[in-house]
C-alpha positions as a Markdown table, in Angstrom:
| # | Residue | x | y | z |
|---|---|---|---|---|
| 1 | Met | 121.9 | 151.9 | 138.7 |
| 2 | Asp | 125.1 | 152.0 | 135.8 |
| 3 | Gly | 128.5 | 152.0 | 137.6 |
| 4 | Val | 132.4 | 151.7 | 137.5 |
| 5 | Val | 135.3 | 150.2 | 138.6 |
| 6 | Leu | 137.9 | 152.2 | 140.0 |
| 7 | Ala | 141.0 | 150.0 | 139.5 |
| 8 | Gly | 144.6 | 150.0 | 140.6 |
| 9 | Thr | 148.1 | 149.4 | 138.8 |
| 10 | Ser | 149.3 | 148.2 | 142.3 |
| 11 | Ser | 148.9 | 148.9 | 146.1 |
| 12 | Gly | 149.6 | 151.7 | 147.3 |
| 13 | Val | 148.4 | 153.8 | 143.9 |
| 14 | Gly | 145.8 | 156.1 | 145.8 |
| 15 | Lys | 143.0 | 154.0 | 145.0 |
| 16 | Thr | 140.8 | 154.8 | 147.7 |
| 17 | Val | 141.6 | 159.0 | 147.8 |
| 18 | Ala | 141.0 | 158.5 | 143.7 |
| 19 | Thr | 138.0 | 156.7 | 144.7 |
| 20 | Leu | 136.7 | 159.9 | 147.6 |
| 21 | Ala | 137.4 | 162.6 | 145.3 |
| 22 | Thr | 135.7 | 161.0 | 142.2 |
| 23 | Leu | 132.5 | 160.7 | 144.6 |
| 24 | Thr | 132.8 | 164.0 | 145.6 |
| 25 | Ala | 133.3 | 165.2 | 141.9 |
| 26 | Leu | 129.9 | 163.2 | 141.3 |
| 27 | Glu | 127.9 | 165.0 | 144.4 |
| 28 | Asp | 129.5 | 168.3 | 143.1 |
| 29 | Ala | 127.9 | 167.6 | 139.9 |
| 30 | Gly | 124.3 | 166.6 | 141.7 |
| 31 | Tyr | 124.9 | 163.3 | 140.9 |
| 32 | Gln | 123.5 | 160.8 | 144.2 |
| 33 | Pro | 127.1 | 158.0 | 144.2 |
| 34 | Gln | 127.3 | 154.8 | 145.6 |
| 35 | Pro | 130.3 | 153.6 | 147.0 |
| 36 | Ala | 131.7 | 150.5 | 146.6 |
| 37 | Lys | 134.9 | 148.0 | 147.3 |
| 38 | Ala | 136.0 | 145.1 | 145.8 |
| 39 | Gly | 137.3 | 141.9 | 148.0 |
| 40 | Pro | 136.5 | 141.7 | 151.7 |
| 41 | Asp | 137.8 | 145.3 | 153.2 |
| 42 | Phe | 136.2 | 146.7 | 155.9 |
| 43 | Ile | 138.3 | 150.3 | 155.8 |
| 44 | Asp | 137.7 | 151.5 | 152.9 |
| 45 | Pro | 134.4 | 151.4 | 152.9 |
| 46 | Ser | 134.2 | 153.0 | 156.2 |
| 47 | His | 135.8 | 156.2 | 154.1 |
| 48 | His | 133.1 | 156.1 | 151.1 |
| 49 | Glu | 130.6 | 156.1 | 154.0 |
| 50 | Ala | 131.7 | 159.2 | 156.0 |
| 51 | Leu | 132.1 | 161.1 | 152.9 |
| 52 | Val | 128.9 | 160.0 | 151.1 |
| 53 | Asp | 126.9 | 158.6 | 154.3 |
| 54 | Thr | 126.0 | 155.9 | 152.5 |
| 55 | Pro | 127.0 | 152.3 | 152.9 |
| 56 | Ser | 129.4 | 151.0 | 151.1 |
| 57 | Arg | 128.5 | 147.7 | 149.4 |
| 58 | Ala | 131.4 | 144.8 | 149.7 |
| 59 | Leu | 131.1 | 143.1 | 145.9 |
| 60 | Asp | 133.5 | 139.7 | 146.5 |
| 61 | Pro | 132.0 | 136.7 | 144.2 |
| 62 | Trp | 134.5 | 134.4 | 147.0 |
| 63 | Leu | 132.5 | 135.7 | 149.7 |
| 64 | Ala | 129.0 | 136.1 | 148.4 |
| 65 | Gly | 128.8 | 133.8 | 144.8 |
| 66 | Glu | 128.2 | 135.6 | 141.9 |
| 67 | Asp | 124.4 | 135.8 | 141.9 |
| 68 | Gly | 125.3 | 137.3 | 145.7 |
| 69 | Met | 127.6 | 139.5 | 144.1 |
| 70 | Cys | 125.0 | 140.8 | 142.0 |
| 71 | Arg | 122.2 | 141.2 | 144.3 |
| 72 | Thr | 124.5 | 143.3 | 146.8 |
| 73 | Tyr | 125.3 | 145.9 | 144.0 |
| 74 | Trp | 121.7 | 146.2 | 143.4 |
| 75 | Arg | 120.3 | 146.6 | 146.9 |
| 76 | Gly | 122.5 | 150.1 | 146.7 |
| 77 | Thr | 120.9 | 153.3 | 145.7 |
| 78 | Gly | 121.6 | 156.6 | 143.6 |
| 79 | Asp | 122.4 | 157.1 | 140.3 |
| 80 | Ile | 126.1 | 156.0 | 139.7 |
| 81 | Cys | 127.9 | 153.4 | 141.5 |
| 82 | Ile | 131.9 | 153.8 | 142.1 |
| 83 | Val | 133.5 | 150.8 | 143.2 |
| 84 | Glu | 136.8 | 150.8 | 144.2 |
| 85 | Gly | 139.1 | 148.3 | 143.6 |
| 86 | Val | 141.7 | 145.9 | 145.3 |
| 87 | Met | 145.3 | 145.7 | 144.8 |
| 88 | Gly | 146.1 | 145.9 | 141.6 |
| 89 | Leu | 143.7 | 145.1 | 139.0 |
| 90 | Tyr | 144.6 | 142.1 | 138.1 |
| 91 | Asp | 146.0 | 140.6 | 141.8 |
| 92 | Gly | 144.3 | 138.4 | 144.3 |
| 93 | Thr | 143.7 | 134.8 | 144.5 |
| 94 | Lys | 140.0 | 134.2 | 144.8 |
| 95 | Thr | 139.2 | 137.4 | 144.2 |
| 96 | Ser | 140.2 | 139.9 | 142.4 |
| 97 | Thr | 139.2 | 143.6 | 141.1 |
| 98 | Ala | 139.1 | 141.9 | 137.7 |
| 99 | Ala | 136.8 | 138.7 | 138.5 |
| 100 | Val | 134.8 | 141.5 | 140.2 |
| 101 | Ala | 134.7 | 144.3 | 137.2 |
| 102 | Glu | 133.9 | 140.9 | 134.9 |
| 103 | Gly | 131.3 | 139.8 | 136.8 |
| 104 | Leu | 129.0 | 142.6 | 137.3 |
| 105 | Asp | 130.3 | 143.7 | 133.8 |
| 106 | Leu | 131.6 | 147.2 | 134.5 |
| 107 | Pro | 133.8 | 148.9 | 132.6 |
| 108 | Val | 137.1 | 149.5 | 133.8 |
| 109 | Val | 138.8 | 153.2 | 135.1 |
| 110 | Leu | 142.4 | 152.5 | 135.9 |
| 111 | Val | 144.1 | 154.8 | 138.5 |
| 112 | Val | 147.7 | 155.5 | 137.5 |
| 113 | Asp | 150.5 | 156.7 | 139.5 |
| 114 | Ala | 151.9 | 159.6 | 137.0 |
| 115 | Lys | 153.9 | 161.0 | 139.3 |
| 116 | Ala | 157.2 | 160.7 | 137.3 |
| 117 | Gly | 156.0 | 159.7 | 134.1 |
| 118 | Met | 153.8 | 161.0 | 130.8 |
| 119 | Glu | 154.2 | 158.2 | 127.7 |
| 120 | Ser | 155.0 | 155.8 | 130.4 |
| 121 | Val | 151.6 | 155.9 | 131.9 |
| 122 | Ala | 150.1 | 155.3 | 128.4 |
| 123 | Ala | 152.3 | 152.2 | 128.1 |
| 124 | Thr | 151.0 | 151.0 | 131.6 |
| 125 | Ala | 147.2 | 151.7 | 130.6 |
| 126 | Leu | 147.6 | 150.4 | 127.5 |
| 127 | Gly | 149.4 | 147.3 | 128.6 |
| 128 | Phe | 146.6 | 146.4 | 131.6 |
| 129 | Ala | 144.1 | 146.7 | 129.0 |
| 130 | Gln | 145.5 | 144.0 | 126.5 |
| 131 | Tyr | 146.7 | 141.6 | 129.3 |
| 132 | Ala | 142.8 | 141.3 | 129.5 |
| 133 | Asp | 142.7 | 139.4 | 126.0 |
| 134 | Arg | 146.0 | 137.4 | 126.9 |
| 135 | Ile | 144.5 | 136.0 | 129.6 |
| 136 | Gly | 141.0 | 135.1 | 128.4 |
| 137 | Ala | 139.4 | 137.8 | 130.9 |
| 138 | Asp | 136.6 | 139.7 | 129.6 |
| 139 | Ile | 137.1 | 143.4 | 130.7 |
| 140 | Asp | 136.8 | 146.1 | 129.3 |
| 141 | Val | 139.7 | 148.9 | 130.2 |
| 142 | Ala | 138.2 | 151.9 | 129.4 |
| 143 | Gly | 141.0 | 154.7 | 130.3 |
| 144 | Ile | 142.8 | 156.3 | 132.7 |
| 145 | Leu | 142.5 | 158.6 | 136.3 |
| 146 | Ala | 145.9 | 159.7 | 136.2 |
| 147 | Gln | 147.3 | 159.9 | 139.7 |
| 148 | Arg | 149.6 | 162.3 | 141.7 |
| 149 | Ala | 149.3 | 163.9 | 138.3 |
| 150 | His | 150.4 | 167.9 | 137.8 |
| 151 | Gly | 148.1 | 170.1 | 135.0 |
| 152 | Gly | 149.2 | 172.0 | 132.0 |
| 153 | Arg | 151.9 | 170.0 | 130.2 |
| 154 | His | 152.0 | 166.6 | 132.8 |
| 155 | Ala | 148.6 | 166.3 | 132.3 |
| 156 | Asp | 148.6 | 167.1 | 127.9 |
| 157 | Gly | 151.6 | 165.4 | 128.3 |
| 158 | Ile | 149.2 | 162.1 | 129.7 |
| 159 | Arg | 146.0 | 162.7 | 127.5 |
| 160 | Asp | 147.6 | 163.1 | 124.2 |
| 161 | Ala | 150.0 | 160.2 | 124.5 |
| 162 | Leu | 147.2 | 157.5 | 125.4 |
| 163 | Pro | 145.8 | 155.4 | 122.6 |
| 164 | Glu | 142.4 | 155.9 | 121.1 |
| 165 | Glu | 140.8 | 153.8 | 122.7 |
| 166 | Leu | 142.0 | 154.7 | 126.1 |
| 167 | Thr | 139.7 | 157.6 | 127.1 |
| 168 | Tyr | 141.4 | 160.3 | 130.1 |
| 169 | Phe | 139.0 | 160.7 | 132.7 |
| 170 | Gly | 141.0 | 163.1 | 134.3 |
| 171 | Arg | 143.4 | 163.5 | 137.7 |
| 172 | Ile | 144.2 | 163.6 | 141.4 |
| 173 | Pro | 146.7 | 166.8 | 141.6 |
| 174 | Pro | 149.9 | 165.8 | 143.7 |
| 175 | Met | 148.3 | 167.1 | 147.5 |
| 176 | Ser | 150.1 | 166.7 | 151.1 |
| 177 | Asp | 146.5 | 167.1 | 152.3 |
| 178 | Leu | 144.6 | 163.8 | 150.2 |
| 179 | Glu | 147.0 | 161.1 | 152.9 |
| 180 | Ile | 145.0 | 159.2 | 155.2 |
| 181 | Pro | 146.7 | 157.7 | 158.8 |
| 182 | Asp | 147.3 | 153.9 | 158.6 |
| 183 | Arg | 147.8 | 151.7 | 161.7 |
| 184 | His | 147.9 | 147.9 | 162.4 |
| 185 | Leu | 145.0 | 146.4 | 160.0 |
| 186 | Gly | 145.4 | 149.7 | 157.2 |
| 187 | Leu | 143.8 | 152.7 | 157.2 |
| 188 | Gln | 142.4 | 154.5 | 160.3 |
| 189 | Met | 138.3 | 153.8 | 160.0 |
| 190 | Gly | 136.7 | 156.6 | 157.8 |
| 191 | Ser | 135.3 | 158.4 | 161.1 |
| 192 | Glu | 138.6 | 158.5 | 163.1 |
| 193 | Ala | 140.7 | 160.6 | 159.9 |
| 194 | Gly | 138.4 | 161.6 | 157.1 |
| 195 | Leu | 139.8 | 163.4 | 154.3 |
| 196 | Asn | 139.3 | 167.1 | 154.4 |
| 197 | Arg | 136.4 | 167.7 | 152.2 |
| 198 | Asp | 138.3 | 171.4 | 150.7 |
| 199 | Ala | 141.0 | 169.4 | 149.5 |
| 200 | Leu | 138.7 | 166.6 | 147.7 |
| 201 | Glu | 136.6 | 169.3 | 146.6 |
| 202 | Thr | 140.3 | 170.6 | 144.6 |
| 203 | Ala | 140.9 | 167.2 | 143.3 |
| 204 | Ala | 137.6 | 166.7 | 142.3 |
| 205 | Glu | 137.6 | 169.7 | 140.2 |
| 206 | Thr | 140.5 | 168.2 | 137.8 |
| 207 | Ile | 138.0 | 164.6 | 136.9 |
| 208 | Asp | 135.7 | 164.7 | 134.0 |
| 209 | Val | 132.4 | 163.6 | 135.3 |
| 210 | Glu | 130.6 | 163.7 | 132.6 |
| 211 | Arg | 132.7 | 161.4 | 130.7 |
| 212 | Leu | 132.9 | 159.2 | 133.4 |
| 213 | Val | 128.9 | 158.7 | 133.8 |
| 214 | Asp | 128.7 | 158.5 | 129.9 |
| 215 | Val | 131.0 | 155.6 | 130.4 |
| 216 | Ala | 129.2 | 153.8 | 133.2 |
| 217 | Arg | 126.4 | 150.7 | 133.1 |
| 218 | Ala | 124.7 | 148.6 | 134.4 |
| 219 | Pro | 125.5 | 145.4 | 135.7 |
| 220 | Pro | 122.9 | 142.3 | 134.3 |
| 221 | Ala | 120.1 | 141.9 | 136.5 |
| 222 | Val | 119.5 | 138.6 | 139.0 |
| 223 | Ala | 116.9 | 137.0 | 141.0 |
| 224 | Ser | 116.4 | 139.3 | 144.4 |
| 225 | Glu | 116.3 | 136.5 | 146.9 |
| 226 | Ala | 118.0 | 135.8 | 150.0 |
| 227 | Ala | 121.2 | 133.5 | 150.9 |
| 228 | Ala | 119.8 | 130.2 | 150.9 |
| 229 | Ser | 120.5 | 127.7 | 154.1 |
| 230 | Gly | 117.5 | 125.5 | 154.3 |
| 231 | Asp | 117.7 | 126.5 | 158.1 |
| 232 | Gly | 114.1 | 128.9 | 157.5 |
| 233 | Ala | 114.4 | 132.0 | 159.9 |
| 234 | Thr | 112.1 | 132.1 | 162.8 |
| 235 | Ala | 109.3 | 135.3 | 162.2 |
| 236 | Asp | 109.5 | 137.8 | 164.8 |
| 237 | Arg | 113.2 | 137.2 | 166.0 |
| 238 | Arg | 115.1 | 139.9 | 167.7 |
| 239 | Val | 119.1 | 140.1 | 167.1 |
| 240 | Ala | 121.2 | 142.0 | 169.4 |
| 241 | Ile | 124.5 | 143.6 | 167.8 |
| 242 | Ala | 128.3 | 145.1 | 169.2 |
| 243 | Gln | 128.6 | 148.5 | 167.5 |
| 244 | Asp | 131.2 | 151.1 | 168.7 |
| 245 | Ser | 134.5 | 151.7 | 167.9 |
| 246 | Ala | 135.3 | 148.1 | 169.1 |
| 247 | Phe | 133.0 | 146.2 | 166.9 |
| 248 | Cys | 132.4 | 148.3 | 163.5 |
| 249 | Phe | 133.5 | 145.8 | 160.8 |
| 250 | Thr | 129.8 | 145.2 | 159.2 |
| 251 | Tyr | 129.2 | 144.6 | 155.9 |
| 252 | Pro | 126.0 | 146.0 | 155.4 |
| 253 | Ser | 124.3 | 143.3 | 153.5 |
| 254 | Val | 124.7 | 141.5 | 157.4 |
| 255 | Leu | 122.7 | 144.1 | 158.6 |
| 256 | Glu | 120.3 | 144.0 | 155.7 |
| 257 | Arg | 120.1 | 139.6 | 155.6 |
| 258 | Leu | 119.4 | 140.1 | 159.8 |
| 259 | Arg | 116.6 | 143.2 | 159.2 |
| 260 | Ala | 114.8 | 140.8 | 156.7 |
| 261 | Glu | 114.0 | 138.4 | 159.4 |
| 262 | Ala | 114.6 | 140.1 | 162.8 |
| 263 | Thr | 114.6 | 143.4 | 164.7 |
| 264 | Val | 118.2 | 144.4 | 165.1 |
| 265 | Glu | 118.6 | 145.8 | 168.5 |
| 266 | Pro | 122.5 | 147.5 | 168.1 |
| 267 | Phe | 124.3 | 148.0 | 171.8 |
| 268 | Ser | 127.4 | 149.4 | 172.8 |
| 269 | Pro | 130.3 | 147.2 | 174.8 |
| 270 | Val | 132.2 | 150.1 | 174.9 |
| 271 | Ala | 130.2 | 152.4 | 176.3 |
| 272 | Gly | 128.6 | 149.7 | 179.3 |
| 273 | Asp | 125.1 | 149.6 | 177.2 |
| 274 | Pro | 122.9 | 146.7 | 178.6 |
| 275 | Val | 122.4 | 143.8 | 176.5 |
| 276 | Pro | 119.3 | 143.7 | 174.4 |
| 277 | Asp | 117.2 | 141.5 | 175.6 |
| 278 | Ala | 116.9 | 139.3 | 172.5 |
| 279 | Asp | 116.7 | 135.8 | 170.6 |
| 280 | Ala | 120.5 | 136.1 | 169.1 |
| 281 | Ile | 123.8 | 138.4 | 169.6 |
| 282 | Tyr | 126.2 | 139.4 | 167.2 |
| 283 | Leu | 129.9 | 140.3 | 168.3 |
| 284 | Pro | 131.5 | 141.7 | 165.1 |
| 285 | Gly | 135.3 | 142.7 | 164.2 |
| 286 | Gly | 136.9 | 145.5 | 165.0 |
| 287 | Tyr | 139.4 | 146.9 | 167.1 |
| 288 | Pro | 138.9 | 145.2 | 170.7 |
| 289 | Glu | 142.3 | 145.8 | 172.0 |
| 290 | Leu | 142.5 | 149.7 | 171.9 |
| 291 | His | 139.2 | 149.5 | 174.4 |
| 292 | Gly | 140.6 | 147.0 | 176.8 |
| 293 | Glu | 139.8 | 148.8 | 179.9 |
| 294 | Ser | 136.7 | 149.9 | 178.5 |
| 295 | Leu | 135.7 | 146.9 | 177.8 |
| 296 | Glu | 137.0 | 144.7 | 180.9 |
| 297 | Thr | 134.9 | 147.6 | 183.4 |
| 298 | Gly | 131.9 | 148.1 | 181.7 |
| 299 | Gly | 130.0 | 145.3 | 182.4 |
| 300 | Thr | 128.3 | 144.8 | 179.1 |
| 301 | Leu | 130.6 | 140.8 | 179.0 |
| 302 | Asp | 129.4 | 140.1 | 181.6 |
| 303 | Val | 126.2 | 140.1 | 180.8 |
| 304 | Ile | 126.9 | 138.2 | 177.6 |
| 305 | Ala | 128.5 | 135.9 | 179.7 |
| 306 | Asp | 125.5 | 135.0 | 181.8 |
| 307 | Arg | 123.3 | 134.8 | 178.3 |
| 308 | Ala | 126.2 | 132.7 | 176.8 |
| 309 | Ala | 125.6 | 130.3 | 179.9 |
| 310 | Asp | 121.8 | 130.5 | 179.2 |
| 311 | Gly | 122.2 | 129.1 | 176.1 |
| 312 | Val | 121.7 | 131.8 | 174.0 |
| 313 | Pro | 122.9 | 132.0 | 170.1 |
| 314 | Ile | 125.9 | 133.9 | 170.3 |
| 315 | Tyr | 128.1 | 134.7 | 167.5 |
| 316 | Gly | 131.8 | 136.8 | 167.6 |
| 317 | Glu | 133.9 | 137.5 | 164.2 |
| 318 | Cys | 137.9 | 138.1 | 165.1 |
| 319 | Gly | 137.3 | 141.1 | 167.9 |
| 320 | Gly | 134.0 | 139.2 | 168.6 |
| 321 | Leu | 136.2 | 136.2 | 169.5 |
| 322 | Met | 138.7 | 137.9 | 171.1 |
| 323 | Ala | 135.5 | 139.4 | 173.6 |
| 324 | Leu | 134.0 | 136.3 | 174.4 |
| 325 | Ser | 137.8 | 135.2 | 175.2 |
| 326 | Glu | 139.1 | 134.6 | 178.9 |
| 327 | Ser | 141.5 | 137.2 | 178.4 |
| 328 | Leu | 143.1 | 139.9 | 175.9 |
| 329 | Thr | 146.4 | 141.3 | 176.2 |
| 330 | Thr | 147.9 | 144.1 | 174.0 |
| 331 | Thr | 151.2 | 144.1 | 172.5 |
| 332 | Asp | 152.2 | 147.1 | 175.5 |
| 333 | Gly | 151.9 | 144.1 | 177.9 |
| 334 | Asp | 148.5 | 145.1 | 179.5 |
| 335 | Thr | 146.4 | 142.2 | 180.0 |
| 336 | Tyr | 142.3 | 142.7 | 180.4 |
| 337 | Glu | 139.1 | 140.0 | 181.0 |
| 338 | Met | 136.9 | 139.7 | 178.4 |
| 339 | Ala | 134.1 | 137.5 | 178.8 |
| 340 | Gly | 135.4 | 134.5 | 179.7 |
| 341 | Val | 133.1 | 132.2 | 177.8 |
| 342 | Leu | 135.5 | 130.4 | 174.9 |
| 343 | Pro | 138.6 | 128.4 | 176.7 |
| 344 | Ala | 141.1 | 131.0 | 174.9 |
| 345 | Asp | 143.5 | 133.7 | 175.9 |
| 346 | Ile | 144.1 | 136.1 | 173.1 |
| 347 | Glu | 147.5 | 138.0 | 172.6 |
| 348 | Met | 148.1 | 141.2 | 169.8 |
| 349 | Gln | 151.3 | 140.5 | 168.0 |
| 350 | Asp | 153.7 | 142.8 | 165.9 |
| 351 | Arg | 152.8 | 141.7 | 162.8 |
| 352 | Tyr | 149.4 | 140.4 | 161.4 |
| 353 | Gln | 148.8 | 136.6 | 161.8 |
| 354 | Ala | 146.7 | 135.9 | 159.2 |
| 355 | Leu | 145.5 | 137.4 | 155.7 |
| 356 | Asp | 143.2 | 134.8 | 153.4 |
| 357 | His | 140.0 | 134.3 | 151.8 |
| 358 | Val | 139.0 | 131.6 | 153.9 |
| 359 | Glu | 137.0 | 128.4 | 153.6 |
| 360 | Leu | 135.6 | 126.4 | 156.5 |
| 361 | Ala | 133.8 | 123.1 | 157.1 |
| 362 | Ala | 131.2 | 122.1 | 160.1 |
| 363 | Arg | 132.8 | 119.6 | 162.2 |
| 364 | Ser | 129.1 | 119.8 | 164.1 |
| 365 | Asp | 126.1 | 121.3 | 164.2 |
| 366 | Ser | 126.6 | 125.2 | 165.4 |
| 367 | Val | 124.4 | 128.6 | 165.6 |
| 368 | Val | 126.2 | 129.5 | 162.4 |
| 369 | Ala | 125.8 | 126.2 | 160.1 |
| 370 | Gly | 124.9 | 122.5 | 159.9 |
| 371 | Thr | 127.2 | 119.7 | 160.5 |
| 372 | Gly | 128.6 | 119.0 | 156.8 |
| 373 | Ala | 128.1 | 123.1 | 155.7 |
| 374 | His | 130.9 | 124.8 | 154.6 |
| 375 | Arg | 131.3 | 128.8 | 155.2 |
| 376 | Arg | 133.1 | 131.5 | 153.3 |
| 377 | Gly | 134.6 | 134.1 | 154.2 |
| 378 | His | 137.8 | 136.1 | 155.5 |
| 379 | Glu | 140.3 | 136.6 | 157.8 |
| 380 | Phe | 142.9 | 139.2 | 158.7 |
| 381 | His | 143.7 | 140.0 | 162.1 |
| 382 | Tyr | 146.9 | 140.9 | 164.4 |
| 383 | Ser | 146.3 | 138.1 | 167.5 |
| 384 | Ala | 146.4 | 134.6 | 168.3 |
| 385 | Ala | 145.1 | 132.5 | 170.8 |
| 386 | Thr | 146.3 | 130.2 | 173.3 |
| 387 | Leu | 144.0 | 127.3 | 173.8 |
| 388 | Asp | 142.8 | 125.6 | 177.0 |
| 389 | Ser | 143.7 | 121.8 | 176.8 |
| 390 | Asp | 139.4 | 121.6 | 176.6 |
| 391 | Ala | 138.7 | 123.5 | 173.7 |
| 392 | Ser | 136.5 | 122.4 | 170.7 |
| 393 | Phe | 135.8 | 123.7 | 167.6 |
| 394 | Ala | 132.9 | 123.9 | 165.1 |
| 395 | Phe | 135.2 | 123.7 | 162.0 |
| 396 | Asp | 137.9 | 122.4 | 160.2 |
| 397 | Met | 140.0 | 124.4 | 157.5 |
| 398 | Val | 139.4 | 123.7 | 154.0 |
| 399 | Arg | 141.5 | 126.8 | 153.4 |
| 400 | Gly | 143.1 | 129.4 | 155.7 |
| 401 | Asp | 144.9 | 129.5 | 159.3 |
| 402 | Gly | 141.6 | 129.6 | 161.3 |
| 403 | Ile | 142.3 | 129.9 | 164.8 |
| 404 | Asp | 145.1 | 127.1 | 164.9 |
| 405 | Gly | 146.4 | 126.6 | 161.4 |
| 406 | Glu | 143.9 | 123.1 | 161.1 |
| 407 | His | 140.2 | 124.6 | 163.0 |
| 408 | Asp | 138.4 | 127.7 | 163.3 |
| 409 | Gly | 135.2 | 128.6 | 165.7 |
| 410 | Leu | 135.6 | 127.9 | 169.0 |
| 411 | Thr | 132.5 | 126.8 | 170.5 |
| 412 | Glu | 130.6 | 126.5 | 174.0 |
| 413 | Tyr | 127.1 | 126.3 | 175.1 |
| 414 | Asn | 125.3 | 128.0 | 172.0 |
| 415 | Thr | 128.5 | 130.4 | 170.7 |
| 416 | Val | 131.2 | 130.3 | 168.3 |
| 417 | Gly | 133.9 | 132.5 | 167.7 |
| 418 | Thr | 135.8 | 132.4 | 164.7 |
| 419 | Tyr | 138.5 | 134.4 | 163.0 |
| 420 | Cys | 136.1 | 134.7 | 159.7 |
| 421 | His | 134.5 | 137.1 | 158.4 |
| 422 | Cys | 131.4 | 136.6 | 156.9 |
| 423 | His | 128.9 | 138.2 | 154.1 |
| 424 | Gly | 125.3 | 138.4 | 154.6 |
| 425 | Glu | 124.9 | 136.1 | 151.1 |
| 426 | Ser | 126.9 | 133.3 | 153.3 |
| 427 | Gly | 124.0 | 131.8 | 154.8 |
| 428 | Ala | 125.6 | 131.9 | 158.4 |
| 429 | Phe | 123.3 | 134.8 | 159.2 |
| 430 | Asp | 120.4 | 132.6 | 158.6 |
| 431 | Arg | 121.9 | 129.7 | 160.6 |
| 432 | Leu | 121.9 | 132.3 | 163.3 |
| 433 | Leu | 118.4 | 133.4 | 163.4 |
| 434 | Ala | 117.0 | 130.1 | 162.9 |
| 435 | Val | 118.6 | 128.3 | 166.0 |
| 436 | Pro | 116.3 | 128.5 | 169.0 |
| 437 | Ser | 118.6 | 128.7 | 172.5 |
| 438 | Arg | 119.5 | 125.7 | 173.5 |
| 439 | Asp | 119.3 | 123.8 | 171.1 |
| 440 | Ile | 123.0 | 122.6 | 170.1 |
């Protein structure tokens, strides 16, 4: 599967819209595109999947390692992979779009805001291309996609100003229908506020699909192997996964890792579903703060609390941590009872409390790591935890903020709740599948 990276000159330049328009153009031309996202994002990929009905791949060398990132790419399907970048091309302390493009050896098409420029658009693109040599990065900037560019003289001026080595791949016209509503964690999810298909098809008409396909190339192949944790998952395991609008941040790589070793049983705490009879329970991140009343009254969290007391291994990430805590208070001051497994009260804040790649070191054995093991992931949350005096942690922070600035992974029974989101290649889910009940 050949691929190409759509990189921005900065955050907010319109990479997501450009990616969605490009995916639409490929579909309209008869191709089967595979979407992907550089970095740890969940929200932009939800828009990719809503549009082309294909899970978007999370490509991040910090979360998955270089080989794990390549394996994640190769598990995709389709004719051509379109990778949406993160921030500006060279931005990012642990994972940048440039690092993803270099690690996968994919060409870069630069998304440049052209609403007020022509020759300056070309100068910007040339500067980004030459900067790779300046920093010793092996990055091939193949050309540009002009965001918010009009046709006629505007488009011709941009095209004519580009140096010979940079290709003009088309433009995204300025359209009011090409805007995605946002909220505190970023854009709304694709299932909530997908872009108008007619508007995307109009934008797609101004993209040179065949030039894009011609420049795309395939990354190097790597051994197709699972993330190695050394724990050895037990055959015929069953794992229950919360999947609904409150628990919607799940990497495809995590589901693939779990399905490789277990039967996956989805359930909805928001709908009050019964918890499947399973050997382990996984509560991913999402928006429990938007569904406090349903979670409090639905009964599912009460069953999870009973399972926790029985020693069933349970792992909650961010929103899962919140649901496993004693209570959840919204920014409006409404407080809802949660599962009460972990000794913390959670309160939503008006601004984000943490945003970064993280690394955790295990203080003791838990359902997601053995003593001394390290886990890498990502944190992005607007909530803060007030802890009981008897709170205990599974991890020390090597990098990042965690729950209290020094620790993460509140633990009780066989349950761990953390602000860290882990990739399927991290080893955390191998451990979750391998740990029997009451073993910790």
